[in-house]
N, C-alpha and C positions, 0 to 999 in steps of 0.2 A: 403574458402573464399580466394580470391586471392589479392595479394598487390601489384604485381610486378610493375604495372604502377606508383608507388608511390615512387620507389625506386630512391635515389638520385643519380646522375650521377657522375661517377668517374671523376676526373680534375686531369689535370698532374701539375699544379700549386701548389706552397706551401701552398695558403690560398686561398679559393675560399669564397664566401657568402652562408651562409646557406640558404637552400631550404625550402621555405613555404609551409608546407602542410595544406590546410584550414581544412581539417578533423579532423587531431591531434590538431591542434591549438584551434578548437572549443571544441572538447573532453578536452582539459587541461582548457580552460576558464570555462566550467560547472565544473569541479572538483574544480577549485578554488573557484567558487562561493559557492559551498556546503561547503567546509571546511571554508573560511572567514566568509561568510556571514549566516552561518547555512541556507543557502536556501535548498529547495527540487529541486532532479533533474526533477521531472515531471513538475514543475512550469520554472526553468531555462532552460531547454533545447528546449522547443518548441520556444520561440522568437529568441534564438541564430539560430535554424535551418531556421527559418523564414527569418531573416536577411541574412543570407549566402545565401538562395535562390535568395532572391532580387538582391543580388549583381552579381549574375550570376556564371555559370560554377559550380554549385554545384547541382547535380542531386539527384535522390532518391536512387539510389546506395551509394552515399556520407552520404546521411542522415542515411541509416540503418546502414553503419559503424560507424559514428560518435556516433549513441544511442547504439548499442554494446558497443562500448568501454568505455562509460559512465557508463552505468546500469551494464557492467560487471565487471569493475574496482571497484565499489562501493558493490555490492554484495559480490565479493570474496577478498574483503580488507584484512580480517582477515589473510584467509589462505595466501595472498600472503606477508604480513607484516612477517609473520613467516618465509617464504622462504627468504626475503630480510634481515632479521635479520642475517640468516647464510651467508648472503653473504656482508654485510657489517661490516666494522672494528670498529664499534663504535654504541652504542645504538640507536636504530632508532629516539626516542626523540630528539637526538641531531642533526638530519638531517634536514635540513631546510625544512618547509613544500612544499613549490614548488617544492624541487628536488625531493621529496617522492612521490608527486602526479606524475611526469614524471617517476619516477622507477617504480610506481605501475602500471601506464598506459603501460608501455613497459612489464613488468612482465605478465599482462593479455594478452596482443599478444602473448607472447610466450607461454604460459602455458594454455591460455583458448580459443584460436581461432586456425583457420588452417592458419593464415599466416605464411609464410616460415621464419624460426629464423633468417636467413640473413636478410630479409626484417624488421622483428620486430625489431631488433638491430639497424639497419641502419636508420629506420624512425624515431625510439625514440631519436637516437641521433641528429639527424637534428633537431627534435623538442626540444632539450635540448638546441642545439646551437642557437635557434631563441629566446627562451623565459628566459634562463637561462645564457646564454654565453659559450666560449669555453672552459673554466675552468672547470666550473660544467658538462659541456657536457662528457669531458674526464673521471670524475667520474662515470658518467651514463653507459658510454660505458663500462667500466670495471666491474660494478656491473653487468650490464645485461649480460655481457659474461659468468660471472660465473652461473648467472639464467639459460643462455641456456644449460649448460652442463648436465641436465637432463629433463626430462619430469615431467608433475603433480603428475602422481603416485610416480614415484622415489623419488621426494622431500617431498612427504609426508609421505614416509615411513622413510625418515630421520628427520623432523621437527615435526610430531604428535606423541606424546607418546603412548604406546600400549595400546589397549583398555582396557585389561585385568588390567593395573596398574591404569589408570586414565580415566574411560569412557567418563566422562563430559569433559575433556580436550582434547580427541582425537576426540570426536565429534565437540567440539568447532574450532579447527584448521582445520579437514578435510572439515566441512561444512560451516566454516566462520560465524559463530555466536559466539557472547560473551558467557563466560561460564555460567553467572548467568542466560542469555537467554536460553540455552540449559535446566539448570536444571528447570527452571520455565515450559517450553514447557513439558518437559519428566514427571512432577507433573500432568499437566492438562492432558495429554493423559492418565496417568496411567499406565505407566512403559510398558517395552518390547523395546529391543534394534529395529527390524526391523520397528515399529512406528515412532519412533522418528527419526530415517535416513530416512525414506519417507517423514516426514514431512521439515525438515531441508532442503533435496532436492528440493522439491516443493518450499520453499522459496527463492531458488535459480533459479528458471525458470523464464522466461519472461510469465507475463500473459497475456491473450487473451484480447481483447478489448471487453466488454460486455454492449451492447445498451438494454434499456429498451423502449418498446411502450407505451406511457401514454395512458389509455383507454381513449377511447371517443375522441382522439386526433390522434392515431395513431394505427396502429395492427402489430404483428409480422410478418404477411404475407407482407405487405409492406416493411418491413426493409428486409426481404429474398431475396428481389430482387436484393439486393445491391451483390457486386461481392465478393465473398469468404465468405458469411453468412451463417450460419447453425441455427438451432434451439437450445435456451438454455437447459442445462441439467435438470433444475427443475421448473423456471417460465416460465407461459404461455405466460408471457410479454417479454421475455428475448429472444436477438439472439446475437450469438457471431462472431465475424469477425476474422476467422481462421488465415489470412495472416497479423495480426497488420495494419490492413486497417484504413484509416483516418476519424475519427468520423465527422471532419469539412465538409468532402465531401459528408456527407448524408444530402439530403433534409431535412426531418423529424427532424434532430438534430440542422441543421440551424435554422430553423424554431421554434424550440422549443417543438415540439410534441412528439421529443422522447429525450432521454439522454443517456450518460455514465454513467452507474451503475452497479456495482458487482451484481453477482447474490445472493450473500447472502445478500446484503442489501436489494435486492427486497424482498427475502422471509421475513425477518423479518417485513417489512410492512405488506405483504399480511397475514402473520399469526395475527397480531393486528387486519387487518381489519376484519377477518375472525372468530376472537375467540368468542364463544358466550356469548350473554349479557343477564341479564334480565332487561325489561322495554326498554325505546326509545333509538333512536340510531340515533340523529340529530347533537351532537356536538363532534368534533374531536379535539384533540391538539395534535401538535409535540412541546414538550416542548424545544429541543435543534436541532432547526433546520437546523443549518449551516451546509454544505454550500447549501442544498435543495433538495438533490436525493430523499430521502424518503419522504420527505414533498410534493414532485411533484407527486409521485406514489399514496400518501396515498389522496391528494385533488382529484385526478384524481377518485379514488375510491369511496370518499365520494360522489362526483358529482353525480356518478351513482345511489346513492341510496337516492339522496336528502339530505344529509348530509353536513355539513360546517366545514371546515379545519380553525383551529388559528393555525399560525406557529410561534413560538416565539423564537428569539436569540437573546443572549444577546451584541454580538459585531454588532455595526452598519453594517460595513461594510459588515460583513457576513448576515446581516438581507437583505442586498441590493443584494447578490447574491442569497437568498431564494426568493424574490421577482421576480427576472429575472427567475428564474426556475419555478415559478408559475403562470407568466403572461400568459394569454391567457387560464388558466384553464377553463373548461366549467361551473363548479358550485361555489356557493359563497367559497371565502377564504380570509384570512386577514393575512398580516404579520406584526409585532411588535418588536420592539428591548427592549427585557425585561430580566432581571435576573430571571434565573427558578427558583432560591432558595427564591426570594422575588416578588413572582409574582403579577401583576394588577388584576388579576382576581379573582373573589370571590371561596372558596372552593366548592366543590362539582359540579363545572359547566358544566363537560364533561363526556361524555359516553365512550369515549375512549381516552387514553394518552399513546404517545410514547415518552419516554426519553432515548436517545441515547447519552450516556454521555461521556463526553472527558475523554481519556484514553491514557496509553501509546502507542497504535497502534501496540503492537506486532502482532495481527492477520493481518496486512496489509504490512508485510517485503517484499512480492512481488513486490509491487508496489512502497513502499518507502525505498529502502534497507538502506540508510543511516541513517533511524531512528534507526537500530540496535547498531549502533555505538555512538549514542547520548544518548539513554536513560540509566539512571543508576538505581539500585535496589531502591535509596533513591526516586525516581520520584513517586513510588508507595505510599509513605505516603503524597507526596503533592495531589495527586489525591483523595486519600482515603475521607475527609471529604467532599469533592465536590460531588463525585459518592453519596454518602449516603444522603446528603441533597436534591440533585436533586430527587431520588427516594422517601424519605419523601413527598416532595411536590407534586409530581406527585400522590403520592397515597391520599392526600389530596384534590387534584385536582379534583378526577373523584368521581361521584357519587356512591352510595351504589348501588352494580349490574354492576358497570360498570368494565373495565378491564385497566389495565396498562402493557405495554411492556416495560421492561428494557433491552436496547440492549448495548452492548458495542463490539468495534473491536479490543479486546484481549482476549485470552483465559486464561489469567493469574488468576489463582483461587482468588487471592486476588481481583480482579477488577470484578470477576462474582458472585460465589457462596457465598462469603464471604459478599460482599455488600448486597444481597438479604438476607441472613441469618441474618444479623445483624438488618436489617431495619425493618425485620417482627418480630425480637423480642419486638421492640419497640412499633409496629402496630399491635397488635393483632387483629384489625377489617379487616383483609386482608388475603387471602391464596393462595397458587399457584395453578394453573390449569396447565393440562399437555397439553404442547405446540406441542407434537410430531404430534397429527394427524392434525395439522394445516401446517404439511408441508408433505402433502402425496407424496408418492413415493421417498423421499428421505430417503436414508439407511443409517446406522451408526451415529444415530444424538445423540446418548448416552441413559442412562437408564431413563430419565425424571425426574420430570417433565419439566424441562428445556432443551436448545437444544444447543448443540454446534458443528458449522461447521468446517472443515479442509479443508486448501488448496489440501491436498495430498487424502482426500478422496472425495469430493465434488467440487473441481476445482474453489472454492470460497476464500474470506477473511475469516479467523477464526471468524466469527462472531459468539457472545452468544446472547441467549435469554430467559428471564424468562418471563412469563405473570402470571400476579396477578390481583386476583378479589377482589375488596373492598366488603366486606361482611357486614358493617353496618357503 
């Protein structure tokens, strides 16, 4: 990655106006929104890029660099904080957040990209002059010159504790995850250094864009005509855009016949749809349907069988997103705004029920890297009652002989097996069924009967699925 065209020009005068670099200013604005408003980069960045393009002079190369700066800085924030702490003469918590954002942005350019060191420092100092002022820019310059004295491997040797002395803290610094997250993921994997390092590395990689062809409306073959499109690994409806293609440029996506959906999410919907039932198969429920990806796939699959889907979502604005995703579905479907723990439908009304519960989102850290820094261990206690309540209601909502799919985008054992085990103790008229045969060809999905997907093994989010049949 070259950045020589953005280097500030030298001037002979004692003072010159700072040069405004639209790419780095945009990246800084995105990081400030993430920090100040608890925004998510995947929601903040697209409108900023669109606005920059509309102004003119901002091309695809600029957009790619801005995207890399934002996501790379967020993913590696923990590592860069450890390095910056060794270069600053006071605790980082005493550094003003906007200054720290500029420093972290500079550290990523120095240690995480191919931008030459002199260009990384000078362009970040120019950014500091624009957004912070000359005084703070001098501080930024002094700190980044210290950072530039070594490469990433050299810094990690200095700031990460040896693995043999503190393996969790070593992994946390080297792979930029909070220590408690490292510990939780390690427990879920079942031990072993190679597996946890592979997973943490996968969390720091930019995921491919994955599309889903909604049955009856689009086909994978149609999507494969797009540039740089290749088949999905596991789902027959999945197509991957290998060069970070723009989904909005795909006709089928614009028309709602296809959507953006992680392949793990597709597999969860397919497994529930294909689970064996005793009795009729005409009424399906998605009890936590927002924002609508799984609901849209389930509705299309239901339509092929003459079944109808009810999609329920508690938050009205998210119910609106579900309705948009289901618009044009070829079969009967309905969207309602309702609390899944206090449902308006009668018990035993459905043949298949999906409950994809709210969770910490630790399985989607590739897509939302800032989530790793926001979540706290105590968040698990906040989600626990809701997750158990939603699963209990789902079991009450399905008829005897019907199947419930409990899914969550977190591999944390407190959000997966612990929830299922607790609820089944209170609901004896239900039994786990083996979900593994319903993901044909997918390797390394666990010992069953539940299924755990992993970014480093399957290229998907770390989705969890347990299938439960109501017996009486």
